[in-house]
All heavy atoms as a GROMACS GRO file, in nm:
protein
  573
    1PRO      N    1  10.751   9.315   7.154
    1PRO     CA    2  10.692   9.286   7.282
    1PRO      C    3  10.647   9.403   7.370
    1PRO      O    4  10.556   9.397   7.450
    1PRO     CB    5  10.800   9.199   7.347
    1PRO     CG    6  10.884   9.167   7.240
    1PRO     CD    7  10.874   9.261   7.124
    2GLU      N    8  10.725   9.510   7.362
    2GLU     CA    9  10.701   9.631   7.438
    2GLU      C   10  10.564   9.692   7.410
    2GLU      O   11  10.485   9.727   7.498
    2GLU     CB   12  10.812   9.729   7.435
    2GLU     CG   13  10.785   9.853   7.529
    2GLU     CD   14  10.901   9.945   7.534
    2GLU    OE1   15  11.009   9.914   7.482
    2GLU    OE2   16  10.888  10.047   7.603
    3THR      N   17  10.532   9.709   7.282
    3THR     CA   18  10.411   9.761   7.242
    3THR      C   19  10.291   9.676   7.275
    3THR      O   20  10.192   9.732   7.339
    3THR     CB   21  10.412   9.767   7.091
    3THR    OG1   22  10.527   9.862   7.042
    3THR    CG2   23  10.285   9.847   7.034
    4PHE      N   24  10.308   9.542   7.271
    4PHE     CA   25  10.196   9.455   7.316
    4PHE      C   26  10.182   9.467   7.467
    4PHE      O   27  10.067   9.485   7.518
    4PHE     CB   28  10.239   9.318   7.273
    4PHE     CG   29  10.126   9.215   7.329
    4PHE    CD1   30  10.008   9.201   7.267
    4PHE    CD2   31  10.142   9.146   7.449
    4PHE    CE1   32   9.905   9.120   7.323
    4PHE    CE2   33  10.059   9.060   7.502
    4PHE     CZ   34   9.925   9.043   7.435
    5MET      N   35  10.291   9.461   7.540
    5MET     CA   36  10.282   9.469   7.696
    5MET      C   37  10.222   9.595   7.735
    5MET      O   38  10.146   9.607   7.831
    5MET     CB   39  10.423   9.453   7.763
    5MET     CG   40  10.481   9.315   7.740
    5MET     SD   41  10.369   9.200   7.834
    5MET     CE   42  10.380   9.054   7.741
    6ARG      N   43  10.271   9.710   7.665
    6ARG     CA   44  10.198   9.842   7.710
    6ARG      C   45  10.053   9.840   7.686
    6ARG      O   46   9.976   9.883   7.772
    6ARG     CB   47  10.269   9.949   7.634
    6ARG     CG   48  10.209  10.086   7.657
    6ARG     CD   49  10.297  10.199   7.606
    6ARG     NE   50  10.419  10.218   7.682
    6ARG     CZ   51  10.433  10.274   7.797
    6ARG    NH1   52  10.331  10.331   7.853
    6ARG    NH2   53  10.554  10.279   7.850
    7GLY      N   54  10.010   9.805   7.561
    7GLY     CA   55   9.868   9.792   7.528
    7GLY      C   56   9.790   9.702   7.625
    7GLY      O   57   9.689   9.739   7.676
    8PHE      N   58   9.852   9.582   7.659
    8PHE     CA   59   9.778   9.493   7.737
    8PHE      C   60   9.771   9.544   7.880
    8PHE      O   61   9.658   9.546   7.950
    8PHE     CB   62   9.853   9.365   7.743
    8PHE     CG   63   9.781   9.260   7.818
    8PHE    CD1   64   9.661   9.198   7.766
    8PHE    CD2   65   9.831   9.204   7.932
    8PHE    CE1   66   9.598   9.094   7.844
    8PHE    CE2   67   9.773   9.106   8.008
    8PHE     CZ   68   9.656   9.065   7.966
    9GLY      N   69   9.881   9.612   7.933
    9GLY     CA   70   9.877   9.672   8.076
    9GLY      C   71   9.786   9.788   8.071
    9GLY      O   72   9.718   9.797   8.173
   10GLU      N   73   9.782   9.866   7.968
   10GLU     CA   74   9.670   9.980   7.969
   10GLU      C   75   9.532   9.919   7.976
   10GLU      O   76   9.461   9.982   8.054
   10GLU     CB   77   9.686  10.060   7.836
   10GLU     CG   78   9.811  10.148   7.842
   10GLU     CD   79   9.841  10.223   7.706
   10GLU    OE1   80   9.770  10.179   7.594
   10GLU    OE2   81   9.918  10.306   7.687
   11HIS      N   82   9.506   9.827   7.896
   11HIS     CA   83   9.364   9.757   7.902
   11HIS      C   84   9.339   9.705   8.039
   11HIS      O   85   9.232   9.730   8.096
   11HIS     CB   86   9.349   9.669   7.784
   11HIS     CG   87   9.339   9.728   7.652
   11HIS    ND1   88   9.231   9.800   7.612
   11HIS    CD2   89   9.424   9.719   7.546
   11HIS    CE1   90   9.241   9.846   7.486
   11HIS    NE2   91   9.369   9.798   7.442
   12MET      N   92   9.436   9.632   8.093
   12MET     CA   93   9.403   9.568   8.217
   12MET      C   94   9.387   9.676   8.340
   12MET      O   95   9.302   9.662   8.419
   12MET     CB   96   9.526   9.476   8.256
   12MET     CG   97   9.526   9.355   8.170
   12MET     SD   98   9.390   9.236   8.197
   12MET     CE   99   9.424   9.187   8.364
   13LEU      N  100   9.474   9.784   8.337
   13LEU     CA  101   9.458   9.895   8.435
   13LEU      C  102   9.324   9.961   8.420
   13LEU      O  103   9.258   9.985   8.508
   13LEU     CB  104   9.574   9.979   8.422
   13LEU     CG  105   9.580  10.096   8.522
   13LEU    CD1  106   9.577  10.044   8.665
   13LEU    CD2  107   9.705  10.192   8.502
   14SER      N  108   9.286   9.980   8.294
   14SER     CA  109   9.158  10.052   8.267
   14SER      C  110   9.039   9.965   8.331
   14SER      O  111   8.956  10.026   8.396
   14SER     CB  112   9.143  10.084   8.122
   14SER     OG  113   9.019  10.138   8.097
   15TYR      N  114   9.052   9.842   8.293
   15TYR     CA  115   8.937   9.759   8.348
   15TYR      C  116   8.945   9.747   8.501
   15TYR      O  117   8.834   9.752   8.565
   15TYR     CB  118   8.974   9.610   8.293
   15TYR     CG  119   8.867   9.511   8.336
   15TYR    CD1  120   8.740   9.496   8.281
   15TYR    CD2  121   8.898   9.425   8.443
   15TYR    CE1  122   8.643   9.413   8.320
   15TYR    CE2  123   8.804   9.335   8.484
   15TYR     CZ  124   8.686   9.322   8.423
   15TYR     OH  125   8.594   9.226   8.465
   16ALA      N  126   9.061   9.738   8.560
   16ALA     CA  127   9.077   9.736   8.707
   16ALA      C  128   9.025   9.865   8.779
   16ALA      O  129   8.968   9.860   8.877
   16ALA     CB  130   9.224   9.713   8.747
   17LEU      N  131   9.046   9.981   8.705
   17LEU     CA  132   8.996  10.104   8.759
   17LEU      C  133   8.852  10.129   8.727
   17LEU      O  134   8.784  10.215   8.792
   17LEU     CB  135   9.080  10.221   8.695
   17LEU     CG  136   9.236  10.216   8.739
   17LEU    CD1  137   9.306  10.327   8.665
   17LEU    CD2  138   9.248  10.232   8.886
   18GLY      N  139   8.798  10.067   8.634
   18GLY     CA  140   8.656  10.082   8.587
   18GLY      C  141   8.647  10.217   8.522
   18GLY      O  142   8.541  10.283   8.530
   19ARG      N  143   8.749  10.268   8.452
   19ARG     CA  144   8.739  10.391   8.384
   19ARG      C  145   8.847  10.393   8.271
   19ARG      O  146   8.937  10.312   8.273
   19ARG     CB  147   8.761  10.513   8.479
   19ARG     CG  148   8.896  10.520   8.547
   19ARG     CD  149   8.922  10.648   8.612
   19ARG     NE  150   9.032  10.653   8.694
   19ARG     CZ  151   9.165  10.668   8.644
   19ARG    NH1  152   9.181  10.679   8.522
   19ARG    NH2  153   9.266  10.669   8.729
   20GLU      N  154   8.830  10.492   8.186
   20GLU     CA  155   8.929  10.524   8.082
   20GLU      C  156   9.063  10.580   8.154
   20GLU      O  157   9.048  10.640   8.259
   20GLU     CB  158   8.883  10.606   7.974
   20GLU     CG  159   8.776  10.559   7.891
   20GLU     CD  160   8.734  10.646   7.772
   20GLU    OE1  161   8.827  10.727   7.734
   20GLU    OE2  162   8.627  10.644   7.736
   21LEU      N  163   9.173  10.555   8.100
   21LEU     CA  164   9.304  10.602   8.167
   21LEU      C  165   9.319  10.750   8.127
   21LEU      O  166   9.262  10.799   8.028
   21LEU     CB  167   9.420  10.541   8.103
   21LEU     CG  168   9.425  10.372   8.134
   21LEU    CD1  169   9.543  10.317   8.084
   21LEU    CD2  170   9.404  10.352   8.278
   22LYS      N  171   9.386  10.818   8.211
   22LYS     CA  172   9.408  10.959   8.199
   22LYS      C  173   9.556  10.982   8.182
   22LYS      O  174   9.639  10.890   8.196
   22LYS     CB  175   9.369  11.037   8.332
   22LYS     CG  176   9.227  11.011   8.363
   22LYS     CD  177   9.185  11.079   8.497
   22LYS     CE  178   9.046  11.049   8.540
   22LYS     NZ  179   9.027  11.098   8.669
   23VAL      N  180   9.606  11.099   8.143
   23VAL     CA  181   9.742  11.138   8.127
   23VAL      C  182   9.813  11.104   8.258
   23VAL      O  183   9.931  11.051   8.258
   23VAL     CB  184   9.760  11.281   8.094
   23VAL    CG1  185   9.910  11.311   8.086
   23VAL    CG2  186   9.696  11.300   7.953
   24SER      N  187   9.740  11.128   8.371
   24SER     CA  188   9.809  11.102   8.498
   24SER      C  189   9.838  10.961   8.536
   24SER      O  190   9.910  10.926   8.629
   24SER     CB  191   9.724  11.166   8.611
   24SER     OG  192   9.594  11.098   8.630
   25ASP      N  193   9.786  10.871   8.455
   25ASP     CA  194   9.815  10.725   8.472
   25ASP      C  195   9.937  10.676   8.396
   25ASP      O  196   9.970  10.556   8.420
   25ASP     CB  197   9.691  10.638   8.417
   25ASP     CG  198   9.564  10.666   8.506
   25ASP    OD1  199   9.574  10.692   8.636
   25ASP    OD2  200   9.458  10.686   8.438
   26LYS      N  201   9.989  10.767   8.324
   26LYS     CA  202  10.104  10.716   8.236
   26LYS      C  203  10.224  10.660   8.317
   26LYS      O  204  10.283  10.563   8.280
   26LYS     CB  205  10.160  10.834   8.164
   26LYS     CG  206  10.276  10.799   8.059
   26LYS     CD  207  10.325  10.917   7.992
   26LYS     CE  208  10.443  10.877   7.886
   26LYS     NZ  209  10.549  10.796   7.926
   27ALA      N  210  10.265  10.722   8.430
   27ALA     CA  211  10.372  10.672   8.518
   27ALA      C  212  10.336  10.518   8.551
   27ALA      O  213  10.424  10.438   8.558
   27ALA     CB  214  10.406  10.760   8.630
   28ALA      N  215  10.214  10.491   8.600
   28ALA     CA  216  10.183  10.366   8.639
   28ALA      C  217  10.190  10.267   8.523
   28ALA      O  218  10.240  10.148   8.535
   28ALA     CB  219  10.031  10.368   8.697
   29VAL      N  220  10.139  10.305   8.405
   29VAL     CA  221  10.160  10.215   8.278
   29VAL      C  222  10.287  10.194   8.261
   29VAL      O  223  10.328  10.079   8.217
   29VAL     CB  224  10.075  10.285   8.158
   29VAL    CG1  225  10.100  10.207   8.033
   29VAL    CG2  226   9.920  10.294   8.196
   30ASP      N  227  10.382  10.292   8.264
   30ASP     CA  228  10.532  10.272   8.221
   30ASP      C  229  10.583  10.171   8.320
   30ASP      O  230  10.656  10.086   8.280
   30ASP     CB  231  10.597  10.405   8.257
   30ASP     CG  232  10.566  10.511   8.140
   30ASP    OD1  233  10.506  10.482   8.037
   30ASP    OD2  234  10.600  10.626   8.168
   31LYS      N  235  10.550  10.177   8.457
   31LYS     CA  236  10.604  10.077   8.555
   31LYS      C  237  10.561   9.939   8.518
   31LYS      O  238  10.623   9.844   8.526
   31LYS     CB  239  10.567  10.131   8.697
   31LYS     CG  240  10.645  10.048   8.793
   31LYS     CD  241  10.620  10.102   8.936
   31LYS     CE  242  10.696  10.012   9.031
   31LYS     NZ  243  10.671  10.058   9.166
   32ILE      N  244  10.429   9.933   8.503
   32ILE     CA  245  10.362   9.805   8.470
   32ILE      C  246  10.431   9.739   8.341
   32ILE      O  247  10.465   9.626   8.353
   32ILE     CB  248  10.213   9.823   8.441
   32ILE    CG1  249  10.143   9.861   8.570
   32ILE    CG2  250  10.151   9.688   8.381
   32ILE    CD1  251  10.009   9.910   8.553
   33THR      N  252  10.450   9.825   8.241
   33THR     CA  253  10.516   9.769   8.122
   33THR      C  254  10.662   9.726   8.145
   33THR      O  255  10.702   9.618   8.106
   33THR     CB  256  10.518   9.884   8.008
   33THR    OG1  257  10.380   9.921   7.986
   33THR    CG2  258  10.580   9.835   7.886
   34ARG      N  259  10.739   9.808   8.220
   34ARG     CA  260  10.878   9.770   8.244
   34ARG      C  261  10.882   9.650   8.342
   34ARG      O  262  10.965   9.567   8.300
   34ARG     CB  263  10.928   9.893   8.329
   34ARG     CG  264  11.086   9.888   8.359
   34ARG     CD  265  11.148   9.996   8.420
   34ARG     NE  266  11.075  10.054   8.538
   34ARG     CZ  267  11.007  10.163   8.546
   34ARG    NH1  268  10.974  10.224   8.448
   34ARG    NH2  269  10.945  10.185   8.664
   35LYS      N  270  10.802   9.631   8.437
   35LYS     CA  271  10.808   9.510   8.523
   35LYS      C  272  10.761   9.384   8.431
   35LYS      O  273  10.818   9.281   8.438
   35LYS     CB  274  10.708   9.525   8.638
   35LYS     CG  275  10.769   9.611   8.744
   35LYS     CD  276  10.895   9.552   8.803
   35LYS     CE  277  10.921   9.627   8.927
   35LYS     NZ  278  11.027   9.558   9.008
   36ALA      N  279  10.668   9.407   8.340
   36ALA     CA  280  10.618   9.290   8.262
   36ALA      C  281  10.727   9.244   8.169
   36ALA      O  282  10.752   9.125   8.155
   36ALA     CB  283  10.488   9.330   8.175
   37LEU      N  284  10.801   9.339   8.114
   37LEU     CA  285  10.923   9.302   8.018
   37LEU      C  286  11.029   9.238   8.099
   37LEU      O  287  11.087   9.134   8.053
   37LEU     CB  288  10.966   9.435   7.947
   37LEU     CG  289  10.867   9.486   7.839
   37LEU    CD1  290  10.911   9.626   7.794
   37LEU    CD2  291  10.852   9.386   7.727
   38GLU      N  292  11.055   9.281   8.220
   38GLU     CA  293  11.152   9.228   8.307
   38GLU      C  294  11.125   9.083   8.337
   38GLU      O  295  11.215   8.997   8.347
   38GLU     CB  296  11.165   9.307   8.433
   38GLU     CG  297  11.250   9.432   8.417
   38GLU     CD  298  11.250   9.513   8.551
   38GLU    OE1  299  11.207   9.465   8.665
   38GLU    OE2  300  11.283   9.631   8.546
   39ASP      N  301  11.002   9.054   8.350
   39ASP     CA  302  10.946   8.915   8.387
   39ASP      C  303  10.910   8.839   8.269
   39ASP      O  304  10.819   8.742   8.275
   39ASP     CB  305  10.830   8.922   8.491
   39ASP     CG  306  10.876   8.967   8.616
   39ASP    OD1  307  11.000   8.973   8.661
   39ASP    OD2  308  10.800   9.013   8.701
   40LYS      N  309  10.946   8.874   8.143
   40LYS     CA  310  10.924   8.803   8.025
   40LYS      C  311  10.772   8.793   7.998
   40LYS      O  312  10.723   8.687   7.944
   40LYS     CB  313  10.989   8.659   8.025
   40LYS     CG  314  11.140   8.678   8.036
   40LYS     CD  315  11.203   8.541   8.032
   40LYS     CE  316  11.355   8.553   8.042
   40LYS     NZ  317  11.425   8.628   8.137
   41GLY      N  318  10.693   8.903   8.026
   41GLY     CA  319  10.554   8.903   7.995
   41GLY      C  320  10.470   8.816   8.082
   41GLY      O  321  10.360   8.788   8.041
   42ARG      N  322  10.506   8.777   8.196
   42ARG     CA  323  10.423   8.708   8.279
   42ARG      C  324  10.304   8.774   8.318
   42ARG      O  325  10.317   8.899   8.377
   42ARG     CB  326  10.499   8.653   8.412
   42ARG     CG  327  10.612   8.543   8.377
   42ARG     CD  328  10.682   8.505   8.503
   42ARG     NE  329  10.577   8.452   8.591
   42ARG     CZ  330  10.616   8.404   8.712
   42ARG    NH1  331  10.740   8.410   8.756
   42ARG    NH2  332  10.522   8.352   8.794
   43PHE      N  333  10.190   8.716   8.313
   43PHE     CA  334  10.054   8.775   8.336
   43PHE      C  335  10.051   8.820   8.494
   43PHE      O  336  10.005   8.917   8.526
   43PHE     CB  337   9.945   8.669   8.317
   43PHE     CG  338   9.804   8.720   8.341
   43PHE    CD1  339   9.754   8.812   8.255
   43PHE    CD2  340   9.739   8.679   8.454
   43PHE    CE1  341   9.624   8.860   8.278
   43PHE    CE2  342   9.614   8.728   8.473
   43PHE     CZ  343   9.549   8.815   8.389
   44SER      N  344  10.100   8.728   8.572
   44SER     CA  345  10.113   8.759   8.715
   44SER      C  346  10.179   8.887   8.739
   44SER      O  347  10.139   8.959   8.838
   44SER     CB  348  10.167   8.641   8.800
   44SER     OG  349  10.304   8.615   8.769
   45SER      N  350  10.283   8.916   8.677
   45SER     CA  351  10.359   9.031   8.704
   45SER      C  352  10.268   9.163   8.672
   45SER      O  353  10.287   9.265   8.736
   45SER     CB  354  10.496   9.046   8.628
   45SER     OG  355  10.481   9.047   8.490
   46ILE      N  356  10.202   9.148   8.557
   46ILE     CA  357  10.108   9.264   8.528
   46ILE      C  358  10.003   9.277   8.640
   46ILE      O  359   9.980   9.401   8.672
   46ILE     CB  360  10.047   9.244   8.394
   46ILE    CG1  361  10.154   9.229   8.280
   46ILE    CG2  362   9.944   9.343   8.347
   46ILE    CD1  363  10.118   9.185   8.141
   47VAL      N  364   9.945   9.177   8.680
   47VAL     CA  365   9.829   9.187   8.776
   47VAL      C  366   9.886   9.250   8.906
   47VAL      O  367   9.831   9.332   8.964
   47VAL     CB  368   9.777   9.048   8.806
   47VAL    CG1  369   9.672   9.048   8.921
   47VAL    CG2  370   9.703   9.001   8.676
   48LEU      N  371  10.014   9.198   8.948
   48LEU     CA  372  10.077   9.254   9.068
   48LEU      C  373  10.105   9.395   9.064
   48LEU      O  374  10.073   9.474   9.152
   48LEU     CB  375  10.188   9.168   9.111
   48LEU     CG  376  10.171   9.038   9.169
   48LEU    CD1  377  10.308   8.964   9.179
   48LEU    CD2  378  10.111   9.036   9.307
   49GLU      N  379  10.150   9.433   8.949
   49GLU     CA  380  10.196   9.576   8.934
   49GLU      C  381  10.065   9.673   8.934
   49GLU      O  382  10.076   9.783   8.977
   49GLU     CB  383  10.281   9.595   8.811
   49GLU     CG  384  10.425   9.555   8.833
   49GLU     CD  385  10.493   9.612   8.959
   49GLU    OE1  386  10.485   9.727   8.984
   49GLU    OE2  387  10.551   9.527   9.028
   50ILE      N  388   9.955   9.621   8.869
   50ILE     CA  389   9.840   9.690   8.873
   50ILE      C  390   9.786   9.704   9.018
   50ILE      O  391   9.753   9.821   9.059
   50ILE     CB  392   9.731   9.616   8.789
   50ILE    CG1  393   9.769   9.640   8.636
   50ILE    CG2  394   9.589   9.688   8.813
   50ILE    CD1  395   9.679   9.562   8.543
   51ALA      N  396   9.790   9.597   9.093
   51ALA     CA  397   9.744   9.610   9.232
   51ALA      C  398   9.834   9.698   9.317
   51ALA      O  399   9.780   9.765   9.417
   51ALA     CB  400   9.751   9.467   9.298
   52ARG      N  401   9.968   9.711   9.280
   52ARG     CA  402  10.058   9.797   9.351
   52ARG      C  403  10.046   9.948   9.309
   52ARG      O  404  10.103  10.024   9.379
   52ARG     CB  405  10.203   9.738   9.338
   52ARG     CG  406  10.218   9.612   9.407
   52ARG     CD  407  10.357   9.563   9.371
   52ARG     NE  408  10.381   9.437   9.445
   52ARG     CZ  409  10.471   9.346   9.399
   52ARG    NH1  410  10.541   9.363   9.284
   52ARG    NH2  411  10.499   9.236   9.468
   53SER      N  412   9.980   9.969   9.196
   53SER     CA  413   9.994  10.103   9.132
   53SER      C  414   9.915  10.203   9.221
   53SER      O  415   9.816  10.167   9.282
   53SER     CB  416   9.937  10.098   8.988
   53SER     OG  417   9.799  10.080   8.988
   54LEU      N  418   9.953  10.323   9.211
   54LEU     CA  419   9.889  10.440   9.263
   54LEU      C  420   9.756  10.452   9.243
   54LEU      O  421   9.654  10.461   9.315
   54LEU     CB  422   9.965  10.570   9.262
   54LEU     CG  423  10.088  10.578   9.362
   54LEU    CD1  424  10.161  10.707   9.320
   54LEU    CD2  425  10.057  10.573   9.499
   55PRO      N  426   9.718  10.460   9.096
   55PRO     CA  427   9.581  10.470   9.053
   55PRO      C  428   9.486  10.362   9.116
   55PRO      O  429   9.371  10.394   9.142
   55PRO     CB  430   9.586  10.468   8.909
   55PRO     CG  431   9.731  10.493   8.875
   55PRO     CD  432   9.807  10.448   8.983
   56PHE      N  433   9.536  10.235   9.117
   56PHE     CA  434   9.448  10.129   9.167
   56PHE      C  435   9.433  10.154   9.319
   56PHE      O  436   9.316  10.125   9.376
   56PHE     CB  437   9.504   9.998   9.135
   56PHE     CG  438   9.417   9.893   9.171
   56PHE    CD1  439   9.308   9.851   9.101
   56PHE    CD2  440   9.445   9.810   9.291
   56PHE    CE1  441   9.220   9.752   9.136
   56PHE    CE2  442   9.358   9.704   9.327
   56PHE     CZ  443   9.246   9.675   9.249
   57ARG      N  444   9.539  10.168   9.390
   57ARG     CA  445   9.533  10.170   9.548
   57ARG      C  446   9.446  10.288   9.590
   57ARG      O  447   9.391  10.288   9.698
   57ARG     CB  448   9.673  10.184   9.598
   57ARG     CG  449   9.739  10.050   9.584
   57ARG     CD  450   9.872  10.052   9.665
   57ARG     NE  451   9.961  10.150   9.599
   57ARG     CZ  452  10.051  10.218   9.683
   57ARG    NH1  453  10.061  10.204   9.808
   57ARG    NH2  454  10.135  10.301   9.619
   58TYR      N  455   9.442  10.398   9.510
   58TYR     CA  456   9.365  10.522   9.556
   58TYR      C  457   9.239  10.546   9.467
   58TYR      O  458   9.192  10.654   9.459
   58TYR     CB  459   9.468  10.639   9.547
   58TYR     CG  460   9.563  10.625   9.650
   58TYR    CD1  461   9.697  10.588   9.627
   58TYR    CD2  462   9.541  10.641   9.784
   58TYR    CE1  463   9.784  10.574   9.711
   58TYR    CE2  464   9.635  10.632   9.894
   58TYR     CZ  465   9.763  10.596   9.854
   58TYR     OH  466   9.856  10.572   9.951
   59LYS      N  467   9.192  10.444   9.404
   59LYS     CA  468   9.079  10.473   9.318
   59LYS      C  469   8.955  10.484   9.405
   59LYS      O  470   8.954  10.441   9.516
   59LYS     CB  471   9.044  10.348   9.233
   59LYS     CG  472   8.997  10.221   9.292
   59LYS     CD  473   8.968  10.122   9.182
   59LYS     CE  474   8.892   9.999   9.236
   59LYS     NZ  475   8.816   9.939   9.136
   60THR      N  476   8.860  10.559   9.354
   60THR     CA  477   8.734  10.585   9.427
   60THR      C  478   8.620  10.508   9.367
   60THR      O  479   8.630  10.460   9.263
   60THR     CB  480   8.699  10.734   9.418
   60THR    OG1  481   8.679  10.772   9.284
   60THR    CG2  482   8.806  10.820   9.477
   61ASN      N  483   8.523  10.488   9.446
   61ASN     CA  484   8.406  10.428   9.396
   61ASN      C  485   8.322  10.523   9.306
   61ASN      O  486   8.236  10.592   9.358
   61ASN     CB  487   8.319  10.364   9.505
   61ASN     CG  488   8.207  10.285   9.467
   61ASN    OD1  489   8.163  10.294   9.339
   61ASN    ND2  490   8.152  10.196   9.542
   62GLN      N  491   8.349  10.517   9.174
   62GLN     CA  492   8.275  10.631   9.091
   62GLN      C  493   8.135  10.612   9.093
   62GLN      O  494   8.064  10.714   9.081
   62GLN     CB  495   8.347  10.611   8.953
   62GLN     CG  496   8.491  10.663   8.949
   62GLN     CD  497   8.576  10.579   8.886
   62GLN    OE1  498   8.540  10.466   8.827
   62GLN    NE2  499   8.710  10.603   8.877
   63ALA      N  500   8.081  10.496   9.095
   63ALA     CA  501   7.935  10.479   9.091
   63ALA      C  502   7.879  10.534   9.207
   63ALA      O  503   7.778  10.612   9.206
   63ALA     CB  504   7.898  10.322   9.083
   64LYS      N  505   7.934  10.514   9.334
   64LYS     CA  506   7.880  10.581   9.447
   64LYS      C  507   7.893  10.729   9.446
   64LYS      O  508   7.814  10.799   9.486
   64LYS     CB  509   7.950  10.526   9.582
   64LYS     CG  510   7.895  10.568   9.704
   64LYS     CD  511   7.967  10.516   9.821
   64LYS     CE  512   7.937  10.373   9.842
   64LYS     NZ  513   7.993  10.315   9.957
   65ASP      N  514   8.015  10.767   9.393
   65ASP     CA  515   8.036  10.921   9.387
   65ASP      C  516   7.938  10.984   9.287
   65ASP      O  517   7.886  11.094   9.315
   65ASP     CB  518   8.183  10.956   9.338
   65ASP     CG  519   8.288  10.924   9.440
   65ASP    OD1  520   8.242  10.905   9.562
   65ASP    OD2  521   8.398  10.919   9.400
   66HIS      N  522   7.911  10.923   9.187
   66HIS     CA  523   7.800  10.973   9.088
   66HIS      C  524   7.674  10.985   9.148
   66HIS      O  525   7.605  11.080   9.123
   66HIS     CB  526   7.811  10.879   8.958
   66HIS     CG  527   7.724  10.945   8.844
   66HIS    ND1  528   7.762  11.049   8.780
   66HIS    CD2  529   7.607  10.895   8.798
   66HIS    CE1  530   7.668  11.075   8.690
   66HIS    NE2  531   7.580  10.984   8.686
   67GLU      N  532   7.631  10.890   9.227
   67GLU     CA  533   7.503  10.888   9.296
   67GLU      C  534   7.493  11.010   9.381
   67GLU      O  535   7.378  11.063   9.393
   67GLU     CB  536   7.479  10.758   9.381
   67GLU     CG  537   7.453  10.640   9.311
   67GLU     CD  538   7.434  10.520   9.399
   67GLU    OE1  539   7.434  10.545   9.523
   67GLU    OE2  540   7.437  10.410   9.348
   68HIS      N  541   7.604  11.048   9.440
   68HIS     CA  542   7.589  11.156   9.540
   68HIS      C  543   7.627  11.294   9.474
   68HIS      O  544   7.664  11.388   9.538
   68HIS     CB  545   7.696  11.129   9.654
   68HIS     CG  546   7.642  11.013   9.742
   68HIS    ND1  547   7.697  10.887   9.737
   68HIS    CD2  548   7.541  11.003   9.822
   68HIS    CE1  549   7.632  10.808   9.808
   68HIS    NE2  550   7.549  10.870   9.872
   69GLY      N  551   7.624  11.294   9.345
   69GLY     CA  552   7.657  11.415   9.277
   69GLY      C  553   7.800  11.461   9.252
   69GLY      O  554   7.823  11.573   9.221
   70LYS      N  555   7.894  11.375   9.297
   70LYS     CA  556   8.032  11.400   9.292
   70LYS      C  557   8.078  11.350   9.140
   70LYS      O  558   8.038  11.250   9.094
   70LYS     CB  559   8.113  11.338   9.382
   70LYS     CG  560   8.084  11.380   9.523
   70LYS     CD  561   8.168  11.300   9.626
   70LYS     CE  562   8.114  11.338   9.767
   70LYS     NZ  563   8.189  11.249   9.871
   71HIS      N  564   8.171  11.421   9.088
   71HIS     CA  565   8.219  11.387   8.952
   71HIS      C  566   8.363  11.379   8.950
   71HIS      O  567   8.450  11.442   8.976
   71HIS     CB  568   8.166  11.465   8.838
   71HIS     CG  569   8.017  11.463   8.832
   71HIS    ND1  570   7.952  11.363   8.766
   71HIS    CD2  571   7.908  11.542   8.872
   71HIS    CE1  572   7.828  11.380   8.771
   71HIS    NE2  573   7.799  11.500   8.842
   0.00000   0.00000   0.00000
């Protein structure tokens, strides 16, 4: 179950961020996985943890940044 929850959490976080995950996202993925396992794999716990994660709360609008020459 842990491998599945980690993979699922990674894919969901990547989708929510609109980008591939980076090494700096590992702590968030660890927390998402831990909470999902504590809640017996409930989908809602994964979604809530993604919404609470630092990468999601501080994501930038990459499309807008790309338009203005920021990378």
